N, C-alpha and C positions, 0 to 999 in steps of 0.2 A: 214713525215714530212717536209714542205718548213720554211726553216728559214729564213728572212733578218735582215741584223745588219744594225745598223746606231749608230756612234759615233765621233765625229769630230777631235777625238785625234788619229792617225795613229796607233801607239805604243798598245795602248787599242781595240781598232777594232780586229788588228791582236792576240791579246791575245786571244777576246773570242771569234773568231774563231777556234785557238786552242781550248781552252778550253773545246769548243764545237765540237773537231772531233772526240772525239771517242766516241758517241752518237748516236744514230739512227737518225737524221734526214741528211736534204741534206740545206745546204746554198746556196740558189739560187742570193742572193740579200745582199752587204755591202761594204757601201758606208759612207765617212766624211762626206756627202755633203746634207743635206734635200733634194733641188732641185732639184738632180741627182738622189736621192734616190725614188721618187717620180714619176718620168720617170719612170728608172729602175722595179720599182715593178708592174708599167702596165704589163710588158712581162711575169714577170719572175710568179708573181703571187700567192705572200710567202702566207702561212696558219697561219703564227706568229711570230710576231715582238720580236725582243729586240733593245731597243730604249736609247741613251741618254736621256737627258729632254737638259740641257744647250750647243748646236749646237756650240758657238762663231762663229755666224751668222747671221744677221737681219731675213734671208726669211723664217726660221722658226722654234720652239719650237719642241723637243720632244713630248709632250706632243698635241701639235695642229698638228705633224704629224699624232697622233693615231687614234684622233676624224676625220682626214677628211680621213683615210683608216676603219677606224671600223674592226680591227683586234685583236684578241687575243695579249696580249700585256703584256714583258717583260720587266721594265725598271730599269736598270742599269744605276745607278747617283750618283756624288757624293754628288747632292741636296736632294735625295729624298721625304724630313721629307716636304718643303718647298712645294711639290705639292702632297699631301696627300688627300687632300677635291677634286682634280682637279683625282686622281685619283678616288677615291669612286664614282664622280660626275659620270666618263667615265663606271666603272662599272655601275654602276645604271641606266643609259638615256640609254647606248647603248648596256647593259645586255651582256657585254662580260665579260673576265676572265682576271684579272687584279690581276699584282704582282708587286714586285720592289726588287732589294737589293740595297745597298749602299756600294757603293764605300768608301778605296779600299776591294777589295775578295780576297781572293785565289782561286785558281783552282777548289779546293775541294766543298768550298764554294757556288761560281757560279757552278758547277756543280746537287750540292745538291738541290739546286733550283733553277735548271732550270726543272730538273729532274720531282718534286713534280707540278712543274708549268706544266710541260707540261703531266703531268697523269691530272689533272683537265680539261687542254684543250681539252684533248682525251672522255674524259668521256661525256662533253657537248654537241661536236665534234656528237660524236653517238645520242645525243639525239636530236639536232638541225637540221640535214644535212642528205641530202639522198645522193645515189647515182644513177641518171639516163642515157640513152644510147641518148641525145640530137642528130638526122638529123647525123651530119655523125658526132660529136665529141662521142667519145666512154668514158663510165666510167664519168659522169660530175657531179661533186659536186656539188648540190645545197643546200639555206638555203629553209629550209622546211618552214619560216614565209616570204618569198622572190615568195612564190606557188599562185598564187589569184585563180583561177581556173581548170583542165583538160575538154578536150569534146572530144569526140569519132572525129574522123577525117574523117567526109562522103568524101572529095575532093579524099583523098587516099584508102577510103572504108574500114570502120568498121571494115571489117571480117578480115582485115590483119592486127587487132590489134594495128595499128599503132593512137596519141588520136593526138591533141593539147594542149600544157601545157602556161595558160598564167603569168607573173609574174609584181611586182612589181617592177623591174631594171634592166629586158632586155625583149627584142622583142619577142612573141611569139616564138616556136619551133614546129619542129615535135617530139613527144615524140617514140622513138620507140622500135616494140614488146611490150607495155606494156597491163595490163589487168586490173580493178577495181577490179577484184575478189584478188589481189593478189596486192593492195596497203597498207592493213597493215603490209605485210610481207615484204614492203620496209620503213616503219615507219610513211608512213602518216595517222594515227589511224583517223576508222569510227567516233570517237569522236570529231576531229578537221575536217577530210573531209565531208561534209555529200552530199547527195545524195537530188539535186532538181530535177531532171529529168534522165530518163533511160539512156540520154548523155550529163546526167553533174555531176563531183564531183565538189565542193566548200570550200575553206576554210571559215569557218565561222568566222571568225576574222578580212575577207576584206570585209564582207558584209555589204555596207552600206544606204541601205532603201530595204523594202519589198513594196512593191506596189498590194495589193491582187487586188485593179480593174485590174489592166493589166494582174494581175498571174505571175510578174518575181518579181525579184532581182536586186540592182545593185550594182556592184562592178566595183572599176579603175584599170586598166593596164594598162602595159607598151605598147605605141604603134610602128609603123614605124617609126614614127615623135623623136622618144626620148623623146614624153612627155607622162605624165598620161591621160587617155582617161576614160569616165564615160560609162560603158557598160551593156548592159539590156539580163538578160538571163531569159529564161522563165522558171518557176516552176508548176509541174507538181499534180493535185488535193493531189496524192496521201501524198504528204511532206508539202502541205501549213502548217499543224497546229503548225511545229516546228518553223513555220516563224513569227508568230503571233507577236511574241517579237520584231521584226525588223521595223514592219507597224509604220510611224509617222502621 
């Protein structure tokens, strides 16, 4: 996994890097400034954060950075007890893995805490993410909950096994060489991704409304302009009974 470190103390930042150097991870960002850190992680795309809480400047606290990035986070700070309620809120509201270790700590203490934390992250990572081939980007890690629906891509020909995939937080993409029959093998279970039509598989958590008269469901997707847009998707007669609970 790719790790990003933020600590306003250069010596402590160097220590944390050294402590992690023997573990099977890749440090992709290490900063002493929150503003620079936020800029760098846009390119480095870390999986996990290790953050100090009080950063010695007025730009942002480590907690604010965590809420901004919404990634699994280990807080390594001298004042963690003061932030326990906010940590609980971060974990509860964003459904993230969150842990902390209080300074000062030894290398052994930090490594044990981080290793245990990483085990938890990996467990939930496997539960909540899928790896998909999107366009020219091979093996892209995608949060399952960000997927709204998949549709057979008629433009390129469904016989090619390509699909279109729509999201809550990124523009629609081509899903390359993907079969509806193998969705569960990828981790997209039938209990969550339901069939509404032979060409559509929809994340049930994103169904906003079912209109029986029009025989459509409404979902919101991220469009090409970077905004959420309501889409109406057709529902075949065979699949309408389940959707009655969504009718308003």
